[in-house]
Each structure stands twice: as structure tokens, then as C-alpha cells.
MDAnalysis code that builds the backbone (N, CA, C; Angstrom):
import MDAnalysis as mda
import numpy as np

u = mda.Universe.empty(255, n_residues=85, atom_resindex=np.repeat(np.arange(85), 3), trajectory=True)
u.add_TopologyAttr("name", ["N", "CA", "C"] * 85)
u.add_TopologyAttr("resid", np.arange(1, 86))
u.add_TopologyAttr("resname", ["UNK", "UNK", "UNK", "UNK", "UNK", "UNK", "UNK", "UNK", "UNK", "UNK", "UNK", "UNK", "UNK", "UNK", "UNK", "UNK", "UNK", "UNK", "UNK", "UNK", "UNK", "UNK", "UNK", "UNK", "UNK", "UNK", "UNK", "UNK", "UNK", "UNK", "UNK", "UNK", "UNK", "UNK", "UNK", "UNK", "UNK", "UNK", "UNK", "UNK", "UNK", "UNK", "UNK", "UNK", "UNK", "UNK", "UNK", "UNK", "UNK", "UNK", "UNK", "UNK", "UNK", "UNK", "UNK", "UNK", "UNK", "UNK", "UNK", "UNK", "UNK", "UNK", "UNK", "UNK", "UNK", "UNK", "UNK", "UNK", "UNK", "UNK", "UNK", "UNK", "UNK", "UNK", "UNK", "UNK", "UNK", "UNK", "UNK", "UNK", "UNK", "UNK", "UNK", "UNK", "UNK"])
u.atoms.positions = np.array([
    [-5.791, 45.701, -9.054],
    [-5.218, 46.603, -8.081],
    [-3.691, 46.448, -8.118],
    [-2.994, 47.506, -7.824],
    [-1.538, 47.506, -7.830],
    [-1.026, 47.252, -6.415],
    [-0.025, 46.369, -6.310],
    [0.597, 46.021, -5.041],
    [2.091, 46.303, -5.112],
    [2.638, 46.710, -3.975],
    [4.059, 47.063, -3.877],
    [4.715, 46.163, -2.834],
    [5.889, 45.650, -3.164],
    [6.606, 44.697, -2.327],
    [7.855, 45.384, -1.766],
    [7.721, 45.939, -0.575],
    [8.815, 46.679, 0.055],
    [9.614, 45.750, 0.966],
    [10.899, 46.044, 1.103],
    [11.744, 45.373, 2.082],
    [12.064, 46.366, 3.177],
    [12.024, 45.896, 4.414],
    [12.294, 46.798, 5.523],
    [13.102, 46.072, 6.586],
    [14.109, 46.777, 7.105],
    [14.857, 46.315, 8.272],
    [14.642, 47.352, 9.362],
    [15.354, 47.213, 10.470],
    [15.181, 48.181, 11.553],
    [15.536, 49.591, 11.126],
    [16.554, 49.725, 10.264],
    [17.026, 51.059, 9.920],
    [17.023, 51.375, 8.427],
    [16.505, 50.461, 7.608],
    [16.488, 50.693, 6.164],
    [15.151, 50.263, 5.580],
    [14.815, 50.909, 4.474],
    [13.670, 50.455, 3.686],
    [14.089, 50.478, 2.228],
    [13.746, 49.408, 1.534],
    [13.993, 49.317, 0.098],
    [12.609, 49.307, -0.543],
    [12.166, 50.472, -1.026],
    [10.806, 50.550, -1.570],
    [10.708, 49.925, -2.953],
    [9.570, 49.354, -3.214],
    [9.243, 48.855, -4.546],
    [8.589, 50.020, -5.282],
    [9.309, 50.593, -6.207],
    [8.813, 51.770, -6.927],
    [7.828, 51.408, -8.041],
    [7.902, 50.165, -8.544],
    [7.072, 49.770, -9.688],
    [5.779, 49.099, -9.282],
    [5.867, 48.119, -8.407],
    [4.699, 47.345, -8.033],
    [4.245, 46.425, -9.155],
    [3.207, 45.667, -8.883],
    [2.627, 44.766, -9.883],
    [1.110, 44.870, -9.815],
    [0.467, 44.699, -10.952],
    [-0.987, 44.664, -11.008],
    [-1.461, 43.237, -10.789],
    [-2.396, 43.066, -9.867],
    [-3.011, 41.769, -9.614],
    [-4.515, 41.945, -9.651],
    [-5.205, 40.884, -10.018],
    [-6.660, 40.960, -10.131],
    [-7.365, 40.649, -8.826],
    [-6.744, 40.905, -7.727],
    [-7.384, 40.680, -6.438],
    [-6.438, 40.016, -5.463],
    [-6.857, 40.025, -4.208],
    [-6.019, 39.488, -3.144],
    [-5.786, 37.990, -3.276],
    [-6.649, 37.286, -3.968],
    [-6.468, 35.834, -4.101],
    [-5.189, 35.504, -4.861],
    [-4.689, 36.432, -5.658],
    [-3.451, 36.218, -6.409],
    [-2.213, 36.658, -5.639],
    [-2.411, 37.176, -4.440],
    [-1.304, 37.685, -3.645],
    [-0.301, 36.601, -3.231],
    [-0.722, 35.407, -2.792],
    [0.274, 34.390, -2.416],
    [1.237, 34.039, -3.552],
    [0.741, 33.910, -4.766],
    [1.610, 33.625, -5.900],
    [2.565, 34.770, -6.182],
    [2.089, 35.995, -5.998],
    [2.940, 37.167, -6.212],
    [4.015, 37.258, -5.132],
    [3.682, 36.881, -3.894],
    [4.676, 36.861, -2.815],
    [5.750, 35.837, -3.137],
    [5.343, 34.654, -3.581],
    [6.304, 33.618, -3.968],
    [7.235, 34.140, -5.067],
    [6.657, 34.764, -6.071],
    [7.461, 35.287, -7.182],
    [8.418, 36.370, -6.698],
    [7.946, 37.264, -5.835],
    [8.796, 38.334, -5.320],
    [9.959, 37.768, -4.506],
    [9.679, 36.773, -3.661],
    [10.753, 36.144, -2.884],
    [11.757, 35.447, -3.789],
    [11.269, 34.777, -4.812],
    [12.160, 34.084, -5.751],
    [13.054, 35.073, -6.484],
    [12.467, 36.145, -6.978],
    [13.246, 37.159, -7.698],
    [14.251, 37.831, -6.765],
    [13.821, 38.120, -5.557],
    [14.717, 38.736, -4.588],
    [15.891, 37.813, -4.275],
    [15.597, 36.543, -4.118],
    [16.661, 35.570, -3.837],
    [17.637, 35.489, -5.002],
    [17.143, 35.560, -6.224],
    [18.008, 35.528, -7.403],
    [18.849, 36.796, -7.533],
    [18.239, 37.946, -7.245],
    [18.897, 39.232, -7.458],
    [19.793, 39.654, -6.295],
    [19.404, 39.318, -5.076],
    [20.153, 39.765, -3.899],
    [20.241, 38.648, -2.857],
    [20.915, 37.555, -3.185],
    [20.973, 36.422, -2.245],
    [21.621, 36.780, -0.913],
    [22.439, 37.818, -0.894],
    [23.097, 38.212, 0.356],
    [22.102, 38.649, 1.426],
    [20.926, 39.122, 1.010],
    [19.901, 39.486, 1.991],
    [19.464, 38.274, 2.795],
    [19.470, 37.116, 2.170],
    [19.004, 35.910, 2.831],
    [20.052, 35.336, 3.776],
    [21.269, 35.881, 3.736],
    [22.278, 35.524, 4.730],
    [21.997, 36.258, 6.033],
    [21.268, 37.353, 5.939],
    [20.917, 38.164, 7.109],
    [19.390, 38.275, 7.216],
    [18.708, 37.177, 6.993],
    [17.248, 37.229, 6.913],
    [16.576, 37.755, 8.163],
    [17.208, 37.581, 9.303],
    [16.559, 38.044, 10.529],
    [16.392, 39.558, 10.539],
    [17.122, 40.255, 9.671],
    [17.056, 41.709, 9.631],
    [15.935, 42.248, 8.735],
    [15.397, 41.442, 7.846],
    [14.515, 41.959, 6.794],
    [13.102, 41.410, 6.882],
    [12.180, 42.250, 6.458],
    [10.775, 41.896, 6.397],
    [10.242, 42.301, 5.027],
    [9.426, 41.450, 4.429],
    [8.736, 41.773, 3.182],
    [7.374, 42.332, 3.553],
    [7.072, 43.518, 3.049],
    [5.799, 44.174, 3.341],
    [5.092, 44.462, 2.024],
    [3.900, 43.938, 1.866],
    [3.116, 44.133, 0.645],
    [2.017, 45.147, 0.947],
    [2.023, 46.234, 0.169],
    [1.034, 47.310, 0.346],
    [0.233, 47.490, -0.937],
    [-0.983, 47.973, -0.776],
    [-1.776, 48.309, -1.953],
    [-1.483, 49.756, -2.347],
    [-2.166, 50.229, -3.342],
    [-1.914, 51.579, -3.867],
    [-2.205, 52.667, -2.837],
    [-3.026, 52.355, -1.844],
    [-3.342, 53.308, -0.778],
    [-2.334, 53.227, 0.366],
    [-1.284, 52.419, 0.178],
    [-0.229, 52.199, 1.159],
    [-0.731, 51.467, 2.402],
    [-1.811, 50.702, 2.239],
    [-2.310, 49.857, 3.322],
    [-1.552, 48.534, 3.269],
    [-1.078, 48.062, 4.425],
    [-0.359, 46.792, 4.472],
    [-1.358, 45.658, 4.281],
    [-1.120, 44.870, 3.240],
    [-1.991, 43.745, 2.922],
    [-1.409, 42.426, 3.428],
    [-0.081, 42.405, 3.575],
    [0.616, 41.179, 3.967],
    [2.014, 41.572, 4.398],
    [2.540, 40.894, 5.403],
    [3.941, 41.092, 5.767],
    [4.513, 39.762, 6.233],
    [5.805, 39.608, 6.041],
    [6.466, 38.368, 6.409],
    [7.929, 38.672, 6.719],
    [8.383, 38.226, 7.882],
    [9.792, 38.314, 8.184],
    [10.491, 37.262, 7.345],
    [11.593, 37.607, 6.722],
    [12.267, 36.656, 5.831],
    [12.846, 35.473, 6.579],
    [12.956, 35.553, 7.890],
    [13.411, 34.386, 8.647],
    [12.252, 33.430, 8.929],
    [11.050, 33.891, 8.626],
    [9.845, 33.096, 8.831],
    [9.944, 31.776, 8.078],
    [9.474, 30.754, 8.679],
    [9.518, 29.413, 8.074],
    [8.833, 29.389, 6.711],
    [7.783, 30.185, 6.544],
    [7.075, 30.207, 5.260],
    [7.994, 30.678, 4.143],
    [8.835, 31.681, 4.410],
    [9.770, 32.170, 3.389],
    [10.773, 31.083, 3.037],
    [11.301, 30.404, 4.043],
    [12.250, 29.314, 3.795],
    [11.586, 28.191, 3.009],
    [10.352, 27.864, 3.357],
    [9.630, 26.804, 2.642],
    [9.398, 27.185, 1.182],
    [9.038, 28.441, 0.926],
    [8.815, 28.879, -0.451],
    [10.096, 28.753, -1.269],
    [11.209, 29.145, -0.695],
    [12.473, 29.061, -1.428],
    [12.911, 27.620, -1.616],
    [12.627, 26.770, -0.653],
    [12.946, 25.351, -0.769],
    [12.127, 24.710, -1.898],
    [10.857, 25.089, -2.011],
    [10.010, 24.587, -3.091],
    [10.558, 25.012, -4.445],
    [11.031, 26.239, -4.536],
    [11.579, 26.744, -5.789],
    [12.830, 25.953, -6.173],
    [13.679, 25.680, -5.205],
    [14.921, 24.958, -5.493],
    [14.628, 23.534, -5.970],
    [13.541, 22.957, -5.467],
    [13.187, 21.593, -5.857],
    [12.552, 21.525, -7.234],
    [12.027, 22.640, -7.704],
    [11.315, 22.662, -9.003],
    [12.261, 22.586, -10.171],
])
């Protein structure tokens, strides 16, 4: 199934036009980690204003499968794990 990783703030949305193919929801946590890592590498300035942004993962039917505010402790923990690797 194809999943899309959109970024959303109160007044903006940055849609994921490409998405990624995953073999099921069990692979979603790893894909979220990868998306956060790539986002941090490509646009670190977003993480200076993390309280404004939310990561929203949708399937091809545009159903929300997962969402996370970037200020969420889980996002910080994922990035901390990446830095330690």
C-alpha cells in the first residue's frame, strides 16, 4: 500500500506528492522514523519551530493512519536515536 507523509501547520500544508510503498502497517514506524530523519536533514529549520508542525501519514484513500506533532517527545526521541547512531 502507498503512504503519504504530509506536514501541516495551522495555516500551511506541505503535501507529500510521491509517497512510499510499504507492505503493511507494521512497516509504518520505520517509515515514520525515516521520514523524520530525511525531513530533519533537508529542512532543519522546521525543527526550530516544531510546535507549529504535525506529521500526518495517510494511505492512498487519504485516510489518516498516523499523526504526530513534531514537538511530541516521540519525534525528539527518534531524532536523538539517529544522532547517536
